[in-house]
Every structure is written in C-alpha cells, then in structure tokens.
N, C-alpha and C positions, 0 to 999 in steps of 0.2 A: 037050738041047738044043731050044730053041724055034722051031717051024718057022711058027707063026701066031699073029698077035696080033689081037684081036677089040675092037673099039672101039665100045661102044653108040652108038646114034643120039642119046642125050642129051647123052654127054661129045662126041661130035663137034660140037653144036652149042656147047659150050664152049669148045671148043679154038679153033674159028673167032672167038671173040670176044677170045682171048687176043693179045695184042702180037706182032707177026713175030717179033722175036726172040727170043721164048718159044716161039713155034709151030715155029720152025726147030730150036731146041734140043731140043724133044721130039721129032720127027721123028728126028733123028739118034741120040737114045736108043733109040728105038723099033727102029730099023735096027740099031743096036749089040746091043741085048738078042738079035736075032735070029741075029748073026753072032757074039757072044763074050760072051754074059750075065755072065761075070766080070771084063770090063773093069773096070778101077779108076777109071775117070772117073765110072761110074754109081753109085758109093757105095752098092751096094747090100746091103740086109738083109733078113734074113727077119722078121716081125711076131710077136712075142712072143706065146703065147696064140692064135694064128691058124693052124692048119696050111693050108699052101700059099699063105698071103698073104706077099707080098714087095712092098717099097718100093725106090725109086731114085730119085737126085736129077735133077733136070733143070738147075736153078740152084741158086744157094745159098738162093734164097728159095720155091723150088718143088719140089715131090716129086710123084711118081707111084705110084699104088698099083694093082698086080694079083695076080689070083688066077692059079695054075698048075694046070692039069689035064693030064697028061701033056707032049705036045709043044704044047700051046696055052696061050696066057695071054690072059687076060680082062682088060685095063685097068678099073678101077672106079671111079679115083677120082684128080683131081689136087687137090692142096692147096697154098696158098700159106702159107707159115709167118711167122709175125709177125715183125717187128724186134725182138730183146731187148734192144738198146742204149737 
C-alpha cells in the first residue's frame, strides 16, 4: 500500500497551471492511490519495459505517471493525450 506520494516542485508548478476541474480530479486520484490503489476509476496499469513505473487515468485526456519504491510513490509526469478523433 502507498503511504506517501512525493510531488517534485517543478511538477507542483505545472499542477497549479491546470484548470481547476483537472486539479480537483488529480487530487482525488492521489487520495485514492493512497486509500485503494486498485480502484477501478484509476484505470491504473504498469508501464511496459519499465520496472516500478505505473500510469493512472486522471480524466479521459490526462494521465499521471509515477514511480513506486516500497510504500512511497514519486509522481513523475502528467501528460495530456491528444484527441484521436
């Protein structure tokens, strides 16, 4: 179980620039990672070819990537997916 999530300062600045609705959903996802990391709403999956790296869904267009070390998670990136339509 994840006990602590570390967010680097550079990523904190990026988070502050996100729209409020995305920020609110991100913080819900972070909270859920700590409570129940297998919650289906996170649509979490392990990244192929990268041991200890996982991604989770914030919204349909935003993903978060983190690295897990024991009971700590280090949020590494937030990425916006391009519209496919």
